[in-house]
C-alpha positions as CSV (number, residue, x, y, z in Angstrom):
1,X,280.7,19.8,17.5
2,X,279.4,17.3,14.4
3,X,281.6,15.4,12.5
4,X,283.6,16.6,9.9
5,X,281.7,14.4,7.1
6,X,278.2,16.5,8.4
7,X,279.4,19.6,7.8
8,X,280.9,18.6,3.9
9,X,277.8,17.5,3.2
10,X,276.0,20.6,4.6
11,X,278.7,23.0,3.2
12,X,278.3,21.0,-0.6
13,X,274.7,21.4,0.3
14,X,275.2,25.6,1.0
15,X,277.5,25.8,-2.2
16,X,273.9,23.7,-4.8
17,X,272.2,26.6,-2.2
18,X,273.6,30.0,-3.7
19,X,274.4,28.5,-7.1
20,X,270.7,28.3,-8.0
21,X,269.8,31.2,-5.7
22,X,271.7,33.5,-8.6
23,X,270.5,31.1,-11.2
24,X,267.1,31.9,-10.2
25,X,267.7,35.5,-10.0
26,X,269.0,35.5,-13.3
27,X,266.6,33.9,-15.3
28,X,264.0,35.3,-17.8
29,X,261.6,32.4,-16.9
30,X,259.8,33.0,-13.4
31,X,256.3,32.6,-15.6
32,X,255.5,32.1,-19.2
33,X,253.1,31.7,-21.5
34,X,253.2,30.4,-24.8
35,X,250.8,31.2,-27.1
36,X,249.6,29.0,-30.7
37,X,248.4,30.2,-33.8
38,X,246.9,28.6,-36.5
39,X,250.1,27.9,-38.1
40,X,253.4,26.1,-36.0
41,X,255.1,28.5,-37.7
42,X,253.6,31.6,-36.2
43,X,254.0,29.8,-32.2
44,X,255.7,31.8,-29.5
45,X,256.5,31.4,-26.2
46,X,256.8,34.8,-23.7
47,X,259.1,34.7,-20.6
48,X,259.3,36.9,-17.8
49,X,261.5,37.6,-15.3
50,X,262.5,39.9,-13.0
51,X,265.3,41.4,-14.8
52,X,263.9,41.4,-18.5
53,X,261.1,40.0,-20.3
54,X,261.6,37.2,-23.4
55,X,260.0,36.1,-26.8
56,X,261.0,32.9,-28.0
57,X,260.4,32.1,-32.3
58,X,259.5,28.7,-32.9
59,X,261.8,29.6,-35.8
60,X,264.6,29.7,-33.4
61,X,264.9,33.5,-33.1
62,X,265.1,34.7,-30.0
63,X,264.4,38.5,-28.1
64,X,264.8,39.6,-25.0
65,X,263.9,43.6,-22.9
66,X,264.9,44.3,-20.1
67,X,262.8,46.2,-17.8
68,X,264.5,49.0,-16.7
69,X,261.7,51.2,-15.0
70,X,261.4,50.1,-11.3
71,X,258.6,52.5,-10.1
72,X,257.1,50.9,-12.5
73,X,257.0,47.1,-12.2
74,X,254.1,45.6,-9.4
75,X,255.1,45.0,-6.1
76,X,255.8,41.3,-5.5
77,X,258.3,41.8,-9.1
78,X,260.3,44.7,-6.8
79,X,260.4,42.4,-3.5
80,X,261.4,39.9,-5.7
81,X,264.5,41.5,-7.0
82,X,265.3,42.8,-3.0
83,X,264.8,39.4,-1.4
84,X,266.7,37.6,-4.0
85,X,270.2,40.0,-4.3
86,X,270.3,39.7,-0.2
87,X,269.3,36.1,-0.1
88,X,272.6,35.8,-2.6
89,X,274.3,38.3,-0.7
90,X,274.2,36.3,2.4
91,X,274.6,33.0,1.1
92,X,277.8,34.5,0.4
93,X,278.9,35.7,3.3
94,X,277.6,31.6,5.4
95,X,280.0,30.8,2.6
96,X,283.2,32.8,3.3
97,X,282.1,32.7,7.1
98,X,281.7,28.9,7.5
99,X,285.1,28.1,5.5
100,X,286.5,29.4,8.6
101,X,284.8,27.6,10.8
102,X,284.6,24.2,9.4
103,X,286.8,21.7,12.0
104,X,288.6,20.1,8.6
105,X,290.1,23.6,8.0
106,X,293.4,24.2,10.1
107,X,292.7,28.0,10.8
108,X,289.8,30.0,12.2
109,X,290.8,29.5,16.0
110,X,290.2,26.7,18.4
111,X,287.4,24.2,18.9
112,X,284.8,27.2,20.6
113,X,286.1,30.2,17.9
114,X,285.2,27.5,15.0
115,X,282.1,26.6,16.8
116,X,280.9,29.8,17.5
117,X,281.9,30.9,13.8
118,X,280.1,28.0,12.5
119,X,277.2,28.8,14.2
120,X,276.8,32.4,12.9
121,X,277.7,30.7,9.1
122,X,274.4,28.3,9.8
123,X,272.7,32.1,10.4
124,X,273.8,33.2,7.2
125,X,272.0,30.4,5.9
126,X,268.9,29.9,7.2
127,X,268.3,33.9,6.5
128,X,269.3,33.6,2.7
129,X,266.5,29.9,2.3
130,X,264.0,32.5,4.1
131,X,264.6,35.9,2.0
132,X,265.1,33.7,-1.4
133,X,261.7,31.0,-0.7
134,X,259.4,34.4,0.6
135,X,259.9,35.7,-3.3
136,X,259.2,32.9,-4.9
137,X,256.1,31.4,-2.9
138,X,254.7,35.3,-3.3
139,X,255.2,35.5,-7.2
140,X,253.8,31.9,-7.5
141,X,250.6,33.0,-5.1
142,X,250.0,36.2,-8.0
143,X,250.4,33.5,-11.3
144,X,248.1,31.3,-9.8
145,X,245.9,33.5,-8.7
146,X,246.1,35.3,-12.0
147,X,245.7,32.3,-13.5
148,X,242.2,31.2,-11.2
149,X,241.0,34.9,-12.4
150,X,238.0,34.7,-14.9
151,X,237.8,38.2,-15.7
152,X,241.9,37.4,-17.1
153,X,241.9,36.3,-20.2
154,X,243.0,33.4,-21.7
155,X,246.1,35.1,-23.5
156,X,247.5,36.8,-20.5
157,X,247.4,33.5,-18.2
158,X,250.9,32.7,-17.4
159,X,252.3,29.4,-15.0
160,X,255.2,29.3,-13.4
161,X,258.8,28.7,-14.6
162,X,261.6,27.3,-14.0
163,X,262.8,30.0,-12.0
164,X,260.3,29.4,-9.5
165,X,260.9,25.7,-8.8
166,X,265.1,26.6,-8.9
167,X,264.3,29.3,-6.4
168,X,262.5,27.0,-3.9
169,X,265.0,24.3,-4.2
170,X,267.5,26.7,-3.6
171,X,265.6,27.9,-0.3
172,X,265.4,24.2,1.3
173,X,269.7,23.9,0.3
174,X,270.2,26.7,2.0
175,X,268.3,26.4,5.0
176,X,269.1,22.9,5.8
177,X,272.5,23.4,5.9
178,X,272.1,26.0,7.9
179,X,270.1,24.1,10.2
180,X,273.3,21.5,10.3
181,X,276.4,24.4,11.0
182,X,274.2,26.0,14.1
183,X,273.6,22.2,15.1
184,X,276.9,21.7,15.4
185,X,278.3,24.1,17.8
186,X,276.5,22.5,20.9
187,X,278.7,20.1,22.0
188,X,278.2,16.8,24.1
189,X,278.7,16.5,27.5
190,X,281.1,14.2,28.4
191,X,279.5,13.6,32.0
192,X,275.4,13.2,33.4
193,X,274.6,17.1,34.8
194,X,272.5,15.9,37.1
195,X,275.4,13.9,39.3
196,X,278.0,16.7,40.2
197,X,281.5,15.1,41.3
198,X,281.8,14.9,44.6
199,X,284.7,16.6,45.9
200,X,287.1,15.3,48.6
201,X,287.8,17.4,51.1
202,X,291.4,16.9,52.4
203,X,291.8,17.2,56.8
204,X,294.1,20.2,57.3
205,X,296.4,18.8,59.7
206,X,298.2,21.6,62.2
207,X,301.8,20.9,62.3
208,X,303.1,21.5,66.4
209,X,306.7,23.5,66.5
210,X,309.3,22.0,68.6
211,X,310.9,25.0,68.4
212,X,308.6,27.0,70.6
213,X,309.0,26.8,74.7
214,X,306.9,26.7,77.8
215,X,306.2,29.6,80.2
216,X,306.2,26.8,83.3
217,X,309.2,25.4,82.7
218,X,311.2,28.7,83.9
219,X,308.8,28.4,86.8
């Protein structure tokens, strides 16, 4: 199995990944659009997220509107909601499972049981990273395609916000942590497996019984 220090490093990466995953899911700045009028006082920043749309004014006012209707949203936003929630749930399961399977913990059974538990936790982290990487990539693709579309007016074009970058980084942390935990279940073989150990053969000795009598003695 991998060293306890390497597993602790992977666990820290997983914690950073799940915190970033939750933050990216809740933040409203998945895409931003800055509209600046003739006066600096009228400058506003419009932000759109998975759950709400917010507007920030240069005067300091901040207002948000929740997205109550799910069916009215674009497909990529509906998919991003589902996959990001699944990513957070899988990362939480991975944290619980790897806590039991790590070498530095005293519960979880013997070495083999801990290695299998670490493998299961690593799979959860890898799936969580994939579920977090898919919506951020899809969302970014939609933003870039709309930005490059000449038929869309400049006032309706957006740029990727901070939540998208946090989602990318969190997915990377979860993938790295998952790979480390999955590889930690393999044991190093003690000897060269191509040369099997020689078996010692012991000759069987038959003990002659002195208590038996030969029939010739009676003839």
